[in-house]
LOMI-246940 format. One record per residue (C-alpha): residue number from 1; residue in three letters; x, z, y. Coordinates in nm, 2 decimals. Layout:
N
- NUM;ALA;X;Z;Y
...
This chain:
543
- 1;MET;-2.23;-1.18;1.42
- 2;ALA;-1.97;-0.90;1.35
- 3;ARG;-1.89;-0.59;1.55
- 4;TYR;-1.60;-0.49;1.65
- 5;ILE;-1.46;-0.12;1.65
- 6;PHE;-1.09;-0.14;1.77
- 7;ILE;-0.84;0.17;1.67
- 8;THR;-0.54;0.31;1.89
- 9;GLY;-0.36;0.59;1.90
- 10;GLY;-0.16;0.83;2.09
- 11;VAL;0.08;1.08;2.20
- 12;VAL;0.31;1.04;1.89
- 13;SER;0.31;0.80;1.57
- 14;SER;0.20;0.91;1.24
- 15;LEU;-0.14;1.02;1.33
- 16;GLY;-0.32;0.88;1.07
- 17;LYS;-0.48;0.58;1.22
- 18;GLY;-0.47;0.36;0.88
- 19;LEU;-0.64;0.65;0.72
- 20;MET;-0.88;0.70;0.98
- 21;ALA;-0.98;0.32;0.93
- 22;ALA;-1.00;0.32;0.61
- 23;SER;-1.22;0.63;0.58
- 24;LEU;-1.45;0.47;0.89
- 25;ALA;-1.48;0.15;0.71
- 26;ALA;-1.55;0.37;0.36
- 27;LEU;-1.83;0.53;0.55
- 28;LEU;-2.01;0.25;0.69
- 29;GLN;-1.97;0.07;0.38
- 30;ALA;-2.16;0.35;0.20
- 31;ARG;-2.46;0.30;0.48
- 32;GLY;-2.45;-0.07;0.33
- 33;PHE;-2.27;-0.23;0.58
- 34;ARG;-2.00;-0.51;0.49
- 35;VAL;-1.69;-0.44;0.64
- 36;ARG;-1.31;-0.59;0.68
- 37;ILE;-1.01;-0.37;0.84
- 38;ARG;-0.70;-0.55;1.04
- 39;LYS;-0.39;-0.43;1.11
- 40;PHE;-0.22;-0.58;1.42
- 41;ASP;0.19;-0.46;1.41
- 42;PRO;0.37;-0.51;1.69
- 43;TYR;0.71;-0.54;1.56
- 44;LEU;0.92;-0.88;1.57
- 45;ASN;0.96;-0.94;1.20
- 46;VAL;0.71;-1.22;1.07
- 47;ASP;0.63;-0.94;0.82
- 48;PRO;0.81;-0.62;0.65
- 49;GLY;0.89;-0.85;0.36
- 50;THR;1.27;-0.85;0.47
- 51;MET;1.24;-0.46;0.62
- 52;SER;1.39;-0.19;0.43
- 53;PRO;1.18;0.08;0.26
- 54;TYR;1.36;0.35;0.44
- 55;GLN;1.20;0.19;0.78
- 56;HIS;0.89;0.07;0.69
- 57;GLY;0.76;0.22;0.35
- 58;GLU;0.66;0.01;0.09
- 59;VAL;0.56;-0.39;0.15
- 60;TYR;0.19;-0.39;0.03
- 61;VAL;0.12;-0.75;-0.14
- 62;THR;-0.26;-0.90;-0.13
- 63;ASP;-0.37;-1.13;-0.38
- 64;ASP;-0.31;-1.45;-0.15
- 65;GLY;0.07;-1.35;-0.14
- 66;ALA;0.08;-1.19;0.22
- 67;GLU;0.34;-0.94;0.20
- 68;THR;0.19;-0.70;0.46
- 69;ASP;0.23;-0.33;0.63
- 70;LEU;0.12;-0.06;0.39
- 71;ASP;-0.18;0.09;0.58
- 72;LEU;-0.35;-0.21;0.37
- 73;GLY;-0.31;-0.06;0.05
- 74;HIS;-0.51;0.25;0.20
- 75;TYR;-0.79;-0.01;0.35
- 76;GLU;-0.82;-0.15;-0.02
- 77;ARG;-0.84;0.17;-0.19
- 78;PHE;-1.12;0.33;0.01
- 79;THR;-1.31;0.04;0.06
- 80;GLY;-1.20;-0.19;-0.27
- 81;VAL;-1.23;-0.50;-0.06
- 82;SER;-0.93;-0.69;-0.13
- 83;ALA;-0.73;-0.80;0.16
- 84;ARG;-0.61;-1.11;0.29
- 85;GLN;-0.32;-1.29;0.45
- 86;SER;-0.52;-1.28;0.77
- 87;ASP;-0.56;-0.93;0.75
- 88;ASN;-0.24;-0.85;0.92
- 89;ILE;-0.06;-0.99;1.21
- 90;THR;0.27;-0.92;1.36
- 91;SER;0.41;-1.04;1.71
- 92;GLY;0.66;-1.19;1.52
- 93;ARG;0.42;-1.43;1.33
- 94;ILE;0.23;-1.48;1.67
- 95;TYR;0.54;-1.59;1.89
- 96;ARG;0.69;-1.79;1.56
- 97;ASP;0.36;-1.99;1.62
- 98;ILE;0.33;-2.04;1.95
- 99;ILE;0.70;-2.13;2.02
- 100;ALA;0.65;-2.37;1.68
- 101;LYS;0.36;-2.55;1.92
- 102;GLU;0.55;-2.55;2.21
- 103;ARG;0.79;-2.73;2.05
- 104;ARG;0.58;-3.00;1.90
- 105;GLY;0.43;-3.05;2.24
- 106;ASP;0.08;-2.88;2.19
- 107;TYR;0.05;-2.71;2.53
- 108;LEU;0.11;-3.03;2.68
- 109;GLY;0.39;-2.95;2.92
- 110;ALA;0.22;-2.62;2.99
- 111;THR;0.40;-2.32;3.10
- 112;VAL;0.38;-2.08;2.78
- 113;GLN;0.32;-1.69;2.89
- 114;VAL;0.19;-1.41;2.71
- 115;ILE;-0.12;-1.44;2.90
- 116;PRO;-0.31;-1.66;2.80
- 117;HIS;-0.14;-1.78;2.53
- 118;VAL;-0.01;-1.46;2.34
- 119;THR;-0.34;-1.27;2.40
- 120;ASP;-0.54;-1.58;2.32
- 121;ALA;-0.36;-1.60;1.98
- 122;ILE;-0.45;-1.22;1.89
- 123;LYS;-0.79;-1.28;1.97
- 124;ASP;-0.84;-1.59;1.73
- 125;PHE;-0.64;-1.37;1.46
- 126;ALA;-0.91;-1.12;1.54
- 127;ARG;-1.22;-1.34;1.54
- 128;ALA;-1.11;-1.52;1.20
- 129;GLU;-1.30;-1.53;0.92
- 130;THR;-1.55;-1.23;1.03
- 131;ASP;-1.89;-1.45;1.00
- 132;ASP;-1.99;-1.27;0.68
- 133;LEU;-1.96;-0.92;0.79
- 134;ASP;-2.10;-0.64;0.99
- 135;PHE;-1.80;-0.47;1.07
- 136;VAL;-1.45;-0.55;1.19
- 137;LEU;-1.20;-0.29;1.20
- 138;CYS;-0.87;-0.36;1.39
- 139;GLU;-0.60;-0.09;1.41
- 140;ILE;-0.33;-0.12;1.67
- 141;GLY;-0.01;-0.02;1.51
- 142;GLY;0.25;0.20;1.74
- 143;THR;0.13;0.44;2.03
- 144;VAL;-0.06;0.37;2.37
- 145;GLY;0.27;0.30;2.61
- 146;ASP;0.45;0.11;2.38
- 147;ILE;0.63;-0.22;2.55
- 148;GLU;0.57;-0.39;2.23
- 149;SER;0.21;-0.32;2.19
- 150;LEU;0.05;-0.42;2.56
- 151;PRO;-0.03;-0.77;2.45
- 152;PHE;-0.24;-0.66;2.20
- 153;ILE;-0.42;-0.41;2.41
- 154;GLU;-0.46;-0.64;2.68
- 155;ALA;-0.61;-0.84;2.42
- 156;ILE;-0.88;-0.64;2.32
- 157;ARG;-0.96;-0.55;2.65
- 158;GLN;-0.99;-0.91;2.70
- 159;LEU;-1.20;-0.91;2.38
- 160;ARG;-1.43;-0.61;2.55
- 161;ASN;-1.52;-0.84;2.84
- 162;GLU;-1.58;-1.09;2.64
- 163;MET;-1.83;-0.98;2.38
- 164;GLY;-1.97;-0.68;2.55
- 165;ARG;-1.98;-0.34;2.52
- 166;GLU;-2.24;-0.32;2.29
- 167;GLU;-2.04;-0.55;2.06
- 168;THR;-1.71;-0.36;2.05
- 169;CYS;-1.64;0.01;2.03
- 170;PHE;-1.32;0.20;2.09
- 171;VAL;-1.19;0.46;1.89
- 172;HIS;-0.87;0.64;2.03
- 173;VAL;-0.68;0.90;1.76
- 174;THR;-0.47;1.16;1.93
- 175;LEU;-0.32;1.50;1.90
- 176;VAL;-0.43;1.81;2.01
- 177;PRO;-0.13;2.01;1.92
- 178;TYR;-0.12;2.40;1.88
- 179;ILE;0.15;2.62;2.07
- 180;ALA;0.21;2.92;1.84
- 181;ALA;0.33;3.14;2.09
- 182;ALA;0.10;3.09;2.31
- 183;GLY;-0.19;3.08;2.05
- 184;GLU;-0.34;2.80;2.20
- 185;LEU;-0.47;2.42;2.13
- 186;LYS;-0.36;2.21;2.38
- 187;THR;-0.55;1.93;2.52
- 188;LYS;-0.31;1.81;2.83
- 189;PRO;-0.13;1.52;2.58
- 190;THR;-0.48;1.41;2.46
- 191;GLN;-0.57;1.38;2.84
- 192;HIS;-0.28;1.20;2.96
- 193;SER;-0.28;0.98;2.65
- 194;VAL;-0.63;0.85;2.80
- 195;ARG;-0.53;0.84;3.11
- 196;GLU;-0.23;0.60;2.98
- 197;LEU;-0.50;0.40;2.74
- 198;THR;-0.72;0.40;3.09
- 199;GLY;-0.46;0.26;3.29
- 200;LEU;-0.40;-0.09;3.09
- 201;GLY;-0.82;-0.11;3.12
- 202;ILE;-0.97;0.05;2.80
- 203;GLN;-1.18;0.35;2.82
- 204;PRO;-1.23;0.49;2.49
- 205;ASP;-1.54;0.54;2.39
- 206;ILE;-1.47;0.83;2.09
- 207;LEU;-1.20;1.04;2.04
- 208;LEU;-1.07;1.13;1.71
- 209;CYS;-0.85;1.42;1.82
- 210;ARG;-0.62;1.55;1.55
- 211;CYS;-0.54;1.94;1.53
- 212;GLU;-0.43;2.19;1.24
- 213;LYS;-0.68;2.45;1.40
- 214;PRO;-1.04;2.42;1.40
- 215;LEU;-1.12;2.27;1.81
- 216;PRO;-1.34;2.54;1.98
- 217;GLU;-1.64;2.40;2.14
- 218;ASN;-1.52;2.48;2.50
- 219;GLU;-1.19;2.28;2.44
- 220;ARG;-1.39;2.00;2.31
- 221;ALA;-1.62;2.00;2.64
- 222;LYS;-1.29;2.02;2.82
- 223;ILE;-1.15;1.68;2.66
- 224;ALA;-1.51;1.51;2.72
- 225;LEU;-1.53;1.61;3.10
- 226;PHE;-1.12;1.50;3.16
- 227;CYS;-1.16;1.18;2.93
- 228;ASN;-1.44;1.05;3.03
- 229;VAL;-1.65;1.07;2.71
- 230;ARG;-1.95;1.21;2.54
- 231;LYS;-1.88;1.59;2.41
- 232;GLU;-2.04;1.49;2.06
- 233;ALA;-1.76;1.12;2.09
- 234;VAL;-1.51;1.41;2.06
- 235;ILE;-1.43;1.44;1.69
- 236;PRO;-1.25;1.70;1.55
- 237;ALA;-0.95;1.57;1.24
- 238;LEU;-0.83;1.90;1.09
- 239;ASP;-0.55;1.86;0.85
- 240;ALA;-0.71;1.78;0.51
- 241;LYS;-0.58;1.92;0.16
- 242;SER;-0.62;1.59;-0.01
- 243;ILE;-0.66;1.21;0.20
- 244;TYR;-0.97;1.18;-0.06
- 245;ALA;-1.12;1.47;0.13
- 246;VAL;-1.11;1.29;0.46
- 247;PRO;-1.41;1.04;0.45
- 248;LEU;-1.64;1.33;0.37
- 249;GLN;-1.49;1.55;0.63
- 250;TYR;-1.48;1.27;0.94
- 251;HIS;-1.87;1.24;0.80
- 252;ASN;-1.94;1.60;0.86
- 253;GLU;-1.79;1.61;1.20
- 254;GLY;-2.02;1.31;1.28
- 255;LEU;-1.78;1.04;1.32
- 256;ASP;-1.97;0.72;1.15
- 257;GLY;-2.31;0.89;1.33
- 258;GLU;-2.14;0.84;1.66
- 259;VAL;-2.03;0.47;1.56
- 260;LEU;-2.35;0.39;1.54
- 261;ARG;-2.50;0.54;1.78
- 262;HIS;-2.30;0.35;2.01
- 263;PHE;-2.39;0.04;1.88
- 264;GLY;-2.76;0.17;1.90
- 265;ILE;-2.79;0.12;1.50
- 266;THR;-3.00;0.32;1.29
- 267;ALA;-2.90;0.33;0.93
- 268;PRO;-2.97;0.53;0.63
- 269;LEU;-2.77;0.84;0.54
- 270;PRO;-2.44;0.77;0.37
- 271;ASN;-2.45;0.78;-0.03
- 272;LEU;-2.15;0.96;-0.05
- 273;ASP;-2.20;1.05;-0.45
- 274;ARG;-1.85;0.90;-0.58
- 275;TRP;-1.65;1.03;-0.28
- 276;ALA;-1.75;1.41;-0.38
- 277;ASP;-1.70;1.31;-0.76
- 278;ILE;-1.36;1.19;-0.69
- 279;LEU;-1.24;1.49;-0.44
- 280;ASP;-1.40;1.68;-0.78
- 281;ARG;-1.20;1.53;-0.99
- 282;HIS;-0.86;1.59;-0.80
- 283;GLN;-0.92;1.96;-0.69
- 284;HIS;-1.09;2.05;-1.04
- 285;PRO;-0.85;1.94;-1.25
- 286;GLU;-0.84;2.08;-1.65
- 287;GLY;-0.46;2.04;-1.69
- 288;GLU;-0.19;1.88;-1.54
- 289;VAL;0.10;1.65;-1.65
- 290;THR;0.48;1.56;-1.50
- 291;ILE;0.58;1.23;-1.44
- 292;GLY;0.97;1.16;-1.37
- 293;VAL;0.99;0.87;-1.10
- 294;VAL;1.35;0.73;-1.18
- 295;GLY;1.40;0.51;-0.85
- 296;LYS;1.63;0.45;-0.55
- 297;TYR;1.43;0.50;-0.25
- 298;ILE;1.32;0.87;-0.33
- 299;GLY;1.42;0.99;0.04
- 300;LEU;1.09;0.82;0.16
- 301;GLN;0.79;0.87;-0.06
- 302;ASP;0.60;0.60;0.17
- 303;ALA;0.83;0.35;-0.01
- 304;TYR;0.61;0.42;-0.35
- 305;LYS;0.30;0.51;-0.18
- 306;SER;0.07;0.26;-0.39
- 307;LEU;0.25;0.43;-0.69
- 308;ASN;0.20;0.75;-0.62
- 309;GLU;-0.18;0.71;-0.57
- 310;ALA;-0.20;0.53;-0.89
- 311;LEU;-0.03;0.79;-1.08
- 312;VAL;-0.30;1.03;-0.87
- 313;HIS;-0.61;0.79;-1.00
- 314;GLY;-0.47;0.81;-1.32
- 315;GLY;-0.48;1.22;-1.33
- 316;MET;-0.84;1.17;-1.17
- 317;ALA;-0.95;0.99;-1.47
- 318;ASN;-0.82;1.18;-1.72
- 319;ARG;-0.90;1.46;-1.48
- 320;VAL;-0.52;1.64;-1.49
- 321;LYS;-0.31;1.71;-1.21
- 322;VAL;0.00;1.50;-1.21
- 323;ASN;0.28;1.67;-1.07
- 324;ILE;0.54;1.41;-0.97
- 325;ARG;0.91;1.45;-1.03
- 326;TRP;1.15;1.21;-0.80
- 327;ILE;1.45;1.15;-0.94
- 328;ASP;1.74;0.97;-0.80
- 329;ALA;1.88;0.68;-1.03
- 330;GLU;2.23;0.72;-0.91
- 331;ILE;2.26;1.08;-1.03
- 332;PHE;2.25;0.94;-1.38
- 333;GLU;2.54;0.71;-1.28
- 334;GLN;2.80;1.01;-1.25
- 335;PRO;3.04;1.12;-1.54
- 336;ASP;2.91;1.45;-1.61
- 337;ALA;2.53;1.36;-1.56
- 338;GLU;2.30;1.54;-1.77
- 339;ILE;2.00;1.29;-1.84
- 340;ALA;1.86;1.55;-2.06
- 341;ALA;1.85;1.86;-1.84
- 342;HIS;1.63;1.62;-1.63
- 343;LEU;1.45;1.41;-1.80
- 344;GLU;1.36;1.66;-2.10
- 345;PRO;1.06;1.84;-1.89
- 346;MET;0.89;1.54;-1.81
- 347;HIS;0.61;1.43;-2.01
- 348;ALA;0.63;1.04;-1.92
- 349;ILE;0.91;0.85;-1.76
- 350;LEU;0.84;0.56;-1.50
- 351;VAL;1.08;0.36;-1.35
- 352;PRO;0.93;0.15;-1.05
- 353;GLY;1.08;-0.16;-0.89
- 354;GLY;1.33;-0.22;-0.61
- 355;PHE;1.58;-0.47;-0.51
- 356;GLY;2.00;-0.46;-0.56
- 357;GLU;2.24;-0.31;-0.81
- 358;ARG;2.22;0.03;-0.64
- 359;GLY;2.08;0.28;-0.94
- 360;THR;2.02;0.06;-1.24
- 361;GLU;2.26;0.19;-1.45
- 362;GLY;2.09;0.52;-1.36
- 363;LYS;1.72;0.34;-1.47
- 364;ILE;1.87;0.22;-1.82
- 365;ALA;1.98;0.55;-1.91
- 366;SER;1.60;0.68;-1.83
- 367;VAL;1.49;0.40;-2.03
- 368;ARG;1.71;0.48;-2.34
- 369;PHE;1.64;0.85;-2.35
- 370;ALA;1.26;0.76;-2.35
- 371;ARG;1.30;0.50;-2.59
- 372;GLU;1.51;0.75;-2.85
- 373;ARG;1.25;1.08;-2.74
- 374;GLY;0.96;0.91;-2.80
- 375;VAL;0.88;1.00;-2.41
- 376;PRO;0.57;0.75;-2.26
- 377;PHE;0.75;0.52;-2.09
- 378;PHE;0.60;0.26;-1.80
- 379;GLY;0.86;-0.02;-1.64
- 380;ILE;0.71;-0.19;-1.30
- 381;CYS;0.94;-0.50;-1.21
- 382;LEU;1.26;-0.41;-1.21
- 383;GLY;1.18;-0.09;-1.46
- 384;MET;1.08;-0.38;-1.69
- 385;GLN;1.41;-0.58;-1.62
- 386;MET;1.58;-0.27;-1.70
- 387;ALA;1.41;-0.21;-2.03
- 388;CYS;1.49;-0.55;-2.16
- 389;ILE;1.88;-0.48;-2.05
- 390;GLU;1.85;-0.16;-2.23
- 391;GLY;1.72;-0.33;-2.57
- 392;ALA;1.97;-0.64;-2.53
- 393;ARG;2.29;-0.39;-2.50
- 394;ASN;2.17;-0.07;-2.75
- 395;LEU;1.99;-0.26;-3.00
- 396;ALA;1.99;-0.66;-3.00
- 397;GLY;2.38;-0.63;-2.99
- 398;ILE;2.43;-0.82;-2.65
- 399;ALA;2.70;-0.57;-2.51
- 400;GLY;2.71;-0.75;-2.18
- 401;ALA;2.36;-0.80;-2.12
- 402;SER;2.30;-0.76;-1.72
- 403;SER;2.07;-1.00;-1.44
- 404;THR;2.20;-1.24;-1.19
- 405;GLU;2.09;-1.01;-0.90
- 406;PHE;2.38;-0.78;-0.97
- 407;GLY;2.67;-1.06;-0.97
- 408;PRO;2.77;-1.36;-1.23
- 409;THR;2.75;-1.23;-1.58
- 410;GLU;2.77;-1.43;-1.92
- 411;GLU;2.44;-1.26;-2.04
- 412;PRO;2.19;-1.36;-1.82
- 413;VAL;1.86;-1.13;-1.96
- 414;VAL;1.71;-1.15;-1.60
- 415;GLY;1.81;-1.43;-1.35
- 416;ILE;1.63;-1.60;-1.04
- 417;ILE;1.42;-1.85;-1.12
- 418;THR;1.39;-2.16;-0.88
- 419;GLU;1.08;-2.32;-0.98
- 420;TRP;0.71;-2.20;-1.10
- 421;MET;0.40;-2.30;-1.15
- 422;THR;0.09;-2.19;-0.88
- 423;GLU;-0.27;-2.30;-0.86
- 424;GLU;-0.16;-2.56;-0.60
- 425;GLY;0.12;-2.68;-0.81
- 426;LEU;0.47;-2.64;-0.88
- 427;GLU;0.68;-2.39;-0.64
- 428;THR;0.99;-2.42;-0.58
- 429;ARG;1.31;-2.25;-0.36
- 430;GLN;1.70;-2.23;-0.38
- 431;ALA;1.93;-1.93;-0.51
- 432;GLY;2.08;-1.92;-0.17
- 433;GLY;1.80;-1.94;0.00
- 434;ASP;1.66;-1.70;0.27
- 435;LEU;1.52;-1.35;0.14
- 436;GLY;1.17;-1.40;0.34
- 437;GLY;0.92;-1.57;0.18
- 438;THR;1.15;-1.66;-0.12
- 439;MET;1.01;-1.45;-0.39
- 440;ARG;0.71;-1.50;-0.63
- 441;LEU;0.45;-1.34;-0.47
- 442;GLY;0.05;-1.29;-0.49
- 443;ALA;-0.20;-1.29;-0.77
- 444;TYR;-0.07;-1.48;-1.08
- 445;ASP;-0.27;-1.50;-1.40
- 446;ALA;-0.14;-1.38;-1.75
- 447;GLN;-0.20;-1.44;-2.17
- 448;LEU;-0.19;-1.12;-2.38
- 449;SER;-0.15;-1.09;-2.73
- 450;GLY;-0.45;-1.02;-2.92
- 451;ASN;-0.35;-0.77;-3.13
- 452;SER;-0.11;-0.59;-2.85
- 453;ARG;-0.13;-0.23;-2.68
- 454;VAL;-0.19;-0.41;-2.32
- 455;ALA;-0.48;-0.61;-2.43
- 456;SER;-0.65;-0.33;-2.57
- 457;ILE;-0.59;-0.09;-2.28
- 458;TYR;-0.70;-0.38;-2.04
- 459;GLY;-0.99;-0.47;-2.29
- 460;SER;-0.93;-0.85;-2.22
- 461;THR;-0.64;-1.09;-2.30
- 462;GLU;-0.66;-1.28;-1.97
- 463;ILE;-0.53;-1.07;-1.64
- 464;SER;-0.47;-1.15;-1.30
- 465;GLU;-0.19;-0.90;-1.13
- 466;ARG;-0.01;-0.89;-0.82
- 467;HIS;0.38;-0.96;-0.82
- 468;ARG;0.67;-0.96;-0.59
- 469;HIS;1.00;-1.04;-0.73
- 470;ARG;1.31;-1.28;-0.70
- 471;TYR;1.44;-1.28;-1.09
- 472;GLU;1.24;-1.30;-1.39
- 473;VAL;1.32;-1.18;-1.78
- 474;ASN;1.47;-1.49;-1.92
- 475;GLY;1.24;-1.64;-2.21
- 476;ALA;1.58;-1.76;-2.40
- 477;TYR;1.65;-1.38;-2.46
- 478;ARG;1.29;-1.35;-2.64
- 479;GLU;1.41;-1.36;-2.99
- 480;PRO;1.68;-1.12;-3.01
- 481;LEU;1.52;-0.89;-2.79
- 482;GLU;1.20;-0.90;-3.03
- 483;LYS;1.38;-0.86;-3.32
- 484;GLY;1.51;-0.52;-3.17
- 485;GLY;1.15;-0.41;-3.16
- 486;LEU;1.11;-0.53;-2.78
- 487;VAL;0.78;-0.75;-2.77
- 488;PHE;0.69;-0.98;-2.55
- 489;SER;0.28;-0.94;-2.51
- 490;GLY;0.20;-1.08;-2.23
- 491;MET;0.33;-1.40;-2.12
- 492;SER;0.25;-1.65;-1.79
- 493;PRO;-0.04;-1.92;-1.93
- 494;ASP;0.25;-2.20;-1.95
- 495;GLY;0.40;-1.96;-2.17
- 496;LEU;0.76;-1.98;-1.98
- 497;LEU;0.74;-1.63;-1.78
- 498;PRO;0.74;-1.30;-1.95
- 499;GLU;0.48;-1.10;-1.79
- 500;ILE;0.48;-0.79;-2.02
- 501;VAL;0.68;-0.62;-2.28
- 502;GLU;0.64;-0.34;-2.50
- 503;ARG;0.77;-0.13;-2.83
- 504;PRO;0.48;-0.11;-3.10
- 505;ASP;0.68;0.15;-3.27
- 506;HIS;0.71;0.37;-2.96
- 507;PRO;0.42;0.65;-2.89
- 508;TRP;0.36;0.40;-2.53
- 509;PHE;0.65;0.21;-2.39
- 510;ILE;0.51;-0.08;-2.13
- 511;GLY;0.71;-0.26;-1.87
- 512;VAL;0.53;-0.51;-1.65
- 513;GLN;0.67;-0.76;-1.45
- 514;PHE;0.40;-0.70;-1.18
- 515;HIS;0.30;-0.41;-0.94
- 516;PRO;-0.01;-0.30;-1.13
- 517;GLU;-0.07;0.01;-0.86
- 518;LEU;-0.15;-0.23;-0.58
- 519;LYS;-0.47;-0.31;-0.77
- 520;SER;-0.56;0.07;-0.83
- 521;ARG;-0.84;0.26;-0.66
- 522;PRO;-0.96;0.60;-0.66
- 523;PHE;-1.29;0.51;-0.80
- 524;GLU;-1.15;0.23;-1.03
- 525;PRO;-0.81;0.36;-1.19
- 526;HIS;-0.54;0.10;-1.28
- 527;PRO;-0.67;0.07;-1.68
- 528;LEU;-0.24;0.08;-1.71
- 529;PHE;-0.20;0.42;-1.52
- 530;LYS;-0.51;0.55;-1.68
- 531;GLY;-0.34;0.49;-2.03
- 532;PHE;0.04;0.59;-1.90
- 533;ILE;-0.15;0.95;-1.78
- 534;GLU;-0.38;0.97;-2.09
- 535;ALA;-0.01;0.93;-2.30
- 536;ALA;0.14;1.21;-2.10
- 537;VAL;-0.11;1.42;-2.16
- 538;LYS;-0.04;1.41;-2.56
- 539;GLN;0.31;1.44;-2.50
- 540;ALA;0.24;1.75;-2.30
- 541;ARG;0.04;1.86;-2.63
- 542;LEU;0.38;1.85;-2.83
- 543;VAL;0.60;1.99;-2.62
């Protein structure tokens, strides 16, 4: 039976619970255990799919088509375990399902309440699909004391009572701030946070204390005394120079050993060789390249979290440091825009995904610059669509080429599709339907042309990649686009939906309809990002 580790946070948000969960899971995995990580999100959205990237950061998509919290990206990147629909639950989903049952009469006239109905639903979610696991790590979103998270705290309290202390462990992530004026680390915020949690019926077993200065032994002992834990269970978590240093850092501080001690488990020391290699590649590059990312959500880098990490992974694979320059696409739409001044210093240009018309003309201008100057170009999702519109306008003679996403057009090079094939059969949607859940989501297969650059990069003509989009490149424009040099080198298995385009006469020009960044791992960089950074390295030698 799986053992459970529940991870809560206190004092302030953004303490890194997701990264902590991912790192602990990686350490347990390195000792030979089978792990899975889950995220409990207290907000009332059914999922983050319709939330602004500025509100929530990127939406992470799983193979089975779930739109989830970005922390699931950390989980996958650190463990290599593919997340599933069942690994992220929100209050919105729970209440939606409970109300649907109530309307059907499933509760047989009973009064539906937070306890037991909501808490039971949370516990059912925590226990689902865990038979083949040694450890399930459950991260509770938000901070202790938040009104919306109370049902989740109550649910994990009940699980401790039902399963017993020997099968459950509570890890509380808290802040030990440094007050520069006093020259001291202060433990009171941690004490108050633990008191709040204890008042809700949960006594933490391990405290992970985030701090920017080393935690003295006397302060560690003080926290242990006032928070009713062993001194060895107070784990310092200093700020790290790289997220890829965190697993090694937590192991050195004894986190995984303390967790196993709590469960009474003796296990071999973890094999952390691959993490040492990752960190070495990251901290000791043999060169550097500069990548210009022309996007629309650059005000919050979490909006492109997986993209940022995938570029870093590509750098690791090539042993170079990747300097990312975030460029607002809208600046290229100004009458006096100096595109060359911004893009000439770049060794490669990437246009990422996005929704809506804002900034698209700037992205198209960036595509044209990369094509005409021979700069390596990578277009992802909307970036591929902009590459097709640019090619249609400037090489295929279709001056009015556009996307129906931006309004009515006589030349819909990109348009919404209302039906497509999945493994389960025909999937349909309405053009004016709800935004939530109306996209082509999750993993889909693609067939690559045998003589294409992408087939060489992948080393295969059959691939599977994750999608998240409503609009597709219109296959009716394939012939004029290919006459303009833009080859459709990847198609859906039925030959109807373009998945990849490339320019064979260009040093490196590839557009993909899917999101390859979602499948990149530090120990297994995605081949497209590995190839893209390799092309940037070659470009750097030319300039």
